[in-house]
C-alpha positions, -999 to +999 in steps of 0.1 A: +000+000+000+013+035-009+018+061+018-007+089+018+003+119-003+007+151+017+014+186+004+013+221+017-020+240+015-015+268-011-033+293+013-020+286+048+009+262+041-003+236+066-001+199+057-029+188+035-039+154+021-037+152-017-057+120-017-092+117-034-108+116+000-100+153+007-129+172-009-109+205-008-076+192-022-050+207-026-064+229+002-066+218+038-101+231+044-131+248+027-121+281+043-087+280+026-103+271-007-128+300-005-100+324+004-081+314-027-113+317-048-119+352-034-083+362-044-089+351-080-123+369-081-109+402-068-081+401-094-053+396-068-041+367-089-039+368-127-025+348-156+000+369-176-010+375-212+013+383-240-001+411-260-001+407-297+004+436-321-030+439-337-017+463-363+005+436-377-013+415-404-012+378-399-001+357-429-031+339-445-031+303-459-027+317-494+005+335-485+023+304-475 
C-alpha cells in the first residue's frame, strides 16, 4: 500500500492530504479554498497575457 500523499496547502501552508478523500484538495479546508477563490475573483491573482500587435497583419493560408 502506498503512503498517503501530503502537500502544503496553497493558502495557509499547513499539511494537506492530496488524496481523493479530501474534498478540498489541494487545500486543507473549505475556508482556505474560499480564500483562494476570493483572491482570484478580486483580481489579486492573474494569468499573464502576451499582448499581440493587432496592427501587424497575420499571414493567410494563401501567402504560405
